[in-house]
Residue, then its C-alpha position, 0 to 999 in steps of 0.5 A: m551519482k546524486k539523487s534528483e531533489s524530487y528522488q530525496r523529497g520522494f524517498a522521505k515520504m515513501m520512508e512514512f509508509t515503510n515498516t522495516e520492523i517486520a521481518g517478511i514483509p515486503t517494503h518499496t525499498q526492497i521493490s527498488e532494490q529487485l528492480n535497479a537489478l533488471a531495469p536500473g534507473l526505475d527505481d528513480y521513476i517511482v520514488g521520485f515522480a509517484y512520491g517525490e511529486i504525487y504522494t506529497r502533494e497537499g490535500l491528503d493526509n498518508k491514510q487518505r492515500a493508501m485508501v485511495t492507493l488500495a481503491s485504485l489497486v484491488t480495482l485494476g487486479t494487482e494483487p502482488q501491488f496490492e499486498l505491499h500496500v495493505n501493509t503501507a497502510l497499516t504502516a500508515g495508520l490506518e485500522p484494519n477494519q478501514i482496509i476492510e471496508t475500503v475494498v468492500h466498498t469497491i463491489p458495485y464498481i468492480g465486482f465479487p472476484r477482485v473483493l475476494n482476492a483482496l480480502a484473502i490478501i487483506k487476512k494474508v498480512l494481518i496474519q504476518r503482522g501479528i494481527e488477531l483476526d477475531q480483534v479486527q471489528v469489521a461493520a455489519k449491515s443492521 
């Protein structure tokens, strides 16, 4: 079956956020394959709508989109999706400190428990990707 133009556009955009060089990190393509086994065609909606229609709009670059997505997911408490999107944020070019500060910035709005859970996930992802934690420059209040 031929995929829609939105799907094709979305797949190309999704691949901008996908790192296929590091084994063991989750990717959208892996999730799509898993979803299709359970709910065939669901990935058409995700790729075609989310990536093909929303992520391809003008006004934000990939880094900004990644930051908005991280803030949204940490607010919702969706930890498996948050882990995936920490990876996509790094692939999009965000620095680890930008990811950390995006999450820390949400403390006044969502509270410490969700932020602490998110920081633990960020640490896990950084370790998986071979990023030395002592090399991460995080802003501190002076």
